[in-house]
C-alpha positions as CSV (number, residue, x, y, z in Angstrom):
1,M,0.1,-0.1,-0.1
2,T,1.4,3.4,-1.0
3,T,1.1,6.0,1.4
4,I,0.9,9.5,-0.2
5,T,2.1,12.1,2.0
6,T,0.9,16.0,1.6
7,V,3.4,18.5,2.3
8,T,2.3,21.8,3.0
9,G,4.0,25.2,2.9
10,R,5.5,27.3,0.2
11,P,6.4,25.5,-2.8
12,P,10.0,24.9,-4.0
13,A,11.5,28.3,-5.8
14,S,11.9,28.1,-9.5
15,A,15.5,28.5,-10.9
16,D,14.0,31.6,-13.2
17,A,12.2,33.4,-10.3
18,P,13.3,36.2,-9.2
19,R,15.1,36.2,-5.8
20,P,15.3,39.0,-3.4
21,G,17.8,41.7,-3.1
22,I,18.6,41.7,-6.9
23,G,16.0,44.1,-8.3
24,A,17.1,46.8,-11.1
25,L,17.8,49.8,-8.3
26,R,20.6,47.3,-6.4
27,S,21.7,46.0,-9.7
28,S,22.4,49.2,-10.7
29,A,23.8,50.3,-7.9
30,I,26.1,47.5,-7.9
31,F,27.3,48.2,-11.6
32,L,27.7,51.6,-10.8
33,G,30.3,50.6,-8.2
34,R,31.6,48.3,-10.6
35,S,32.4,51.2,-13.3
36,I,33.7,53.7,-10.8
37,R,36.4,51.2,-9.6
38,H,37.3,50.2,-13.0
39,S,37.3,54.3,-13.8
40,L,39.7,54.8,-10.9
41,R,41.7,51.7,-12.1
42,D,42.2,53.3,-15.6
43,G,44.1,56.3,-14.0
44,E,45.5,57.6,-17.6
45,G,42.3,57.6,-19.1
46,L,40.5,59.8,-16.4
47,V,43.7,62.1,-16.2
48,M,43.6,62.6,-20.3
49,A,39.9,63.1,-20.1
50,I,41.0,66.0,-17.8
51,V,44.3,67.5,-19.6
52,L,42.9,67.3,-22.9
53,P,40.2,69.7,-22.3
54,V,42.7,72.2,-20.1
55,M,45.3,71.7,-22.9
56,L,42.6,72.8,-25.4
57,M,41.5,75.9,-23.4
58,L,45.1,77.1,-22.8
59,I,45.7,76.9,-26.6
60,F,42.7,78.6,-27.6
61,T,43.2,81.2,-25.1
62,Y,46.5,82.2,-25.3
63,V,47.3,81.2,-28.8
64,F,44.1,81.6,-31.1
65,G,42.3,84.0,-28.7
66,G,43.7,87.1,-29.7
67,A,42.9,86.6,-33.4
68,I,39.6,85.3,-32.8
69,S,38.1,87.6,-30.4
70,G,40.6,89.8,-28.5
71,E,40.2,90.8,-24.8
72,G,37.4,88.5,-23.0
73,Y,38.1,85.4,-25.2
74,L,38.4,83.1,-21.9
75,D,34.8,84.2,-20.9
76,Y,33.6,83.1,-24.0
77,V,35.5,80.3,-24.8
78,V,34.8,78.4,-21.4
79,P,31.4,76.9,-22.1
80,G,32.6,75.2,-25.0
81,I,35.2,73.9,-23.5
82,V,33.0,72.6,-21.0
83,L,30.9,70.4,-23.5
84,T,34.4,69.5,-25.1
85,C,35.3,67.9,-21.6
86,A,32.0,66.0,-21.5
87,G,32.3,64.7,-24.9
88,F,35.9,63.1,-24.3
89,G,34.8,62.0,-20.8
90,A,31.9,60.2,-22.3
91,A,33.5,58.8,-25.3
92,S,35.1,56.1,-22.9
93,V,31.7,54.7,-22.5
94,A,31.6,53.4,-25.8
95,T,34.6,51.4,-25.5
96,S,33.5,50.1,-21.8
97,V,30.2,48.9,-23.3
98,N,31.8,47.2,-26.1
99,H,34.5,45.7,-23.6
100,D,31.5,44.0,-21.5
101,I,30.0,42.6,-25.1
102,T,33.2,41.6,-26.6
103,R,35.3,40.1,-23.7
104,G,32.1,37.6,-22.3
105,A,31.1,39.8,-19.3
106,M,27.8,40.6,-21.1
107,R,27.0,36.7,-21.3
108,R,27.9,36.1,-17.5
109,F,25.5,38.8,-16.7
110,R,22.9,37.4,-18.7
111,T,22.6,34.3,-16.8
112,M,22.6,35.9,-13.6
113,P,19.1,36.6,-11.9
114,I,19.9,40.4,-12.2
115,P,18.3,42.7,-15.0
116,A,21.7,42.7,-17.2
117,A,20.6,45.9,-18.9
118,T,21.5,47.4,-15.7
119,V,25.2,47.2,-16.6
120,L,24.3,50.4,-18.9
121,A,22.7,52.2,-16.0
122,G,25.8,51.7,-14.3
123,H,28.2,52.7,-17.0
124,I,26.3,56.1,-17.9
125,T,25.9,56.9,-14.4
126,A,29.4,56.5,-13.5
127,S,30.2,58.6,-16.6
128,V,28.1,61.6,-15.6
129,A,30.0,61.3,-12.1
130,R,33.4,61.5,-13.7
131,N,32.1,64.2,-16.1
132,L,31.3,66.4,-13.5
133,V,34.4,66.0,-11.7
134,A,36.1,66.8,-15.0
135,T,33.9,69.8,-15.4
136,A,34.8,71.2,-11.9
137,V,38.5,70.9,-12.6
138,V,38.3,72.7,-15.9
139,I,36.3,75.5,-14.4
140,G,38.7,75.8,-11.8
141,V,41.9,75.9,-14.2
142,A,39.8,78.4,-15.9
143,F,39.4,80.4,-12.6
144,V,43.3,80.7,-12.2
145,I,43.9,81.7,-15.8
146,G,41.3,84.9,-15.5
147,F,37.9,83.7,-16.1
148,R,35.2,85.5,-14.1
149,P,31.4,84.5,-14.8
150,T,29.0,87.1,-13.7
151,A,26.4,84.3,-12.6
152,S,24.3,84.4,-9.6
153,P,24.1,81.1,-7.4
154,L,20.7,80.5,-9.4
155,D,22.5,80.9,-12.4
156,W,25.0,78.7,-11.6
157,L,22.7,75.9,-10.3
158,G,21.2,76.3,-14.0
159,A,24.1,76.0,-15.6
160,L,24.9,73.0,-13.9
161,A,21.7,71.5,-14.7
162,V,21.8,72.0,-18.4
163,V,25.6,70.7,-18.0
164,M,24.0,67.3,-16.5
165,L,21.6,66.8,-18.8
166,W,23.9,67.3,-22.2
167,I,26.6,64.8,-20.3
168,A,23.4,62.2,-19.7
169,A,22.6,62.7,-23.5
170,I,25.6,62.3,-25.0
171,T,26.5,59.6,-22.6
172,A,23.4,57.4,-23.4
173,L,24.6,58.0,-27.1
174,F,27.9,56.5,-26.6
175,A,26.5,53.7,-24.9
176,F,24.3,52.6,-28.0
177,V,27.6,53.0,-29.9
178,G,29.2,50.7,-27.7
179,L,26.2,48.3,-28.3
180,V,26.4,48.0,-32.2
181,A,30.1,48.5,-32.8
182,G,32.3,45.4,-33.8
183,S,35.2,46.0,-31.5
184,P,36.5,48.5,-29.0
185,E,38.6,50.2,-31.5
186,A,35.3,50.4,-33.8
187,A,33.4,51.8,-30.6
188,S,36.4,54.5,-30.3
189,G,36.0,55.5,-33.8
190,Y,32.6,55.9,-34.3
191,G,32.0,58.0,-31.0
192,F,34.9,60.3,-32.3
193,G,32.8,61.9,-34.9
194,L,30.7,63.2,-32.4
195,L,33.4,64.8,-30.7
196,F,33.5,67.2,-33.6
197,L,30.0,68.9,-32.6
198,P,31.4,71.8,-30.4
199,Y,33.9,72.8,-33.2
200,V,31.1,73.4,-35.6
201,S,28.8,75.7,-33.4
202,S,29.4,79.1,-31.6
203,A,31.5,77.4,-28.9
204,F,34.7,78.6,-30.1
205,A,33.9,81.2,-32.8
206,P,30.9,83.4,-33.6
207,I,28.7,81.7,-35.9
208,E,28.5,85.0,-38.0
209,T,32.2,84.6,-39.0
210,M,31.5,81.0,-40.9
211,P,30.8,80.5,-44.3
212,D,27.3,81.3,-45.3
213,W,26.7,77.7,-46.2
214,L,28.2,76.2,-42.8
215,Q,26.0,78.8,-40.4
216,P,22.5,77.3,-40.9
217,V,24.4,73.9,-39.8
218,A,26.2,75.3,-36.5
219,T,22.9,76.9,-35.6
220,Y,20.7,73.8,-36.0
221,Q,22.5,71.5,-34.3
222,P,22.1,70.1,-31.0
223,V,25.3,71.7,-29.0
224,N,24.8,75.3,-30.2
225,P,22.0,76.0,-28.1
226,V,23.4,74.0,-25.1
227,V,26.4,76.3,-25.0
228,E,24.7,79.5,-25.7
229,T,22.5,78.6,-22.9
230,I,25.3,77.9,-20.1
231,R,27.1,80.8,-21.7
232,G,24.0,83.1,-21.1
233,L,23.7,82.0,-17.8
234,L,27.3,82.1,-16.8
235,V,28.5,85.3,-18.4
236,G,25.5,86.9,-19.4
237,G,23.5,87.4,-23.0
238,D,20.8,85.6,-24.3
239,T,20.2,81.9,-23.8
240,A,18.2,79.3,-25.6
241,A,17.3,77.1,-22.6
242,P,14.0,75.8,-24.4
243,A,15.6,74.2,-27.3
244,S,18.8,72.9,-25.5
245,I,16.4,71.4,-23.1
246,A,14.5,69.8,-25.7
247,W,17.5,68.6,-27.7
248,C,19.2,66.8,-24.7
249,S,15.9,65.3,-23.8
250,G,15.1,64.2,-27.3
251,I,18.7,62.7,-27.5
252,I,18.1,60.7,-24.3
253,A,14.9,59.5,-25.7
254,L,16.3,58.6,-28.9
255,A,18.9,56.8,-27.2
256,A,16.6,54.7,-24.5
257,V,14.4,53.6,-27.8
258,L,17.6,52.5,-29.7
259,I,19.2,50.5,-26.7
260,T,16.0,48.9,-25.8
261,V,15.8,47.7,-29.3
262,R,19.5,46.7,-29.9
263,F,20.1,45.3,-26.3
264,P,18.6,41.9,-26.4
265,R,20.2,41.4,-29.7
266,A,23.8,42.5,-28.6
267,G,25.1,38.9,-28.1
268,D,28.7,38.5,-27.3
269,R,31.1,38.9,-30.5
């Protein structure tokens, strides 16, 4: 005679069932810490992301400044240097994301009971933090060599908000570049093209001094309203806050859609 024993209580957990403590927020925090540790270990990359914009600022101020705009050129050029600094800092995200894909880390993340896509949240958030540090250093050097903004505390907060929004936008775009590139070298090369946007704007020279055929391109590309807004807030003048916010928000939304579509198919290569 066979005895059937009924066991009451909680059924055994499925292997695919979510486990406590590994939700999206906790996973994002873990990947954020991972990205920050990688940044600290890559000291040369962090230093170069700061040194290059500083050197660029010194060259434009002391070598080209007199020919371009004369006295007061440092106040004019600092907002453009800040955006250039953001581009240099965000470019490393494309390479880092591609490393995770091409070196097998993403395959491992997909097998773990975590939202694998939060690795991108870690990369992007860490990049924003790194870029803010680099931006602070660049502005500090600018103060040392004579930068004298007229901004009020409220204007500084507004400028910081616009800078953060632009950093988030360009970083999200670089994260997508890292997903689609075939190698870390290709990711770095594709992203390099985005670094030229500040040069085709009012970041370093007034648009009126450019050829007629180039002026519409410089006026209506995304960097121009951002740099005009930062410059207007820091040293006075007209701003283009609605356009800059619209551009940054649109880029973030576009990058989010592209990442959402591409990430599930971004297998290890």
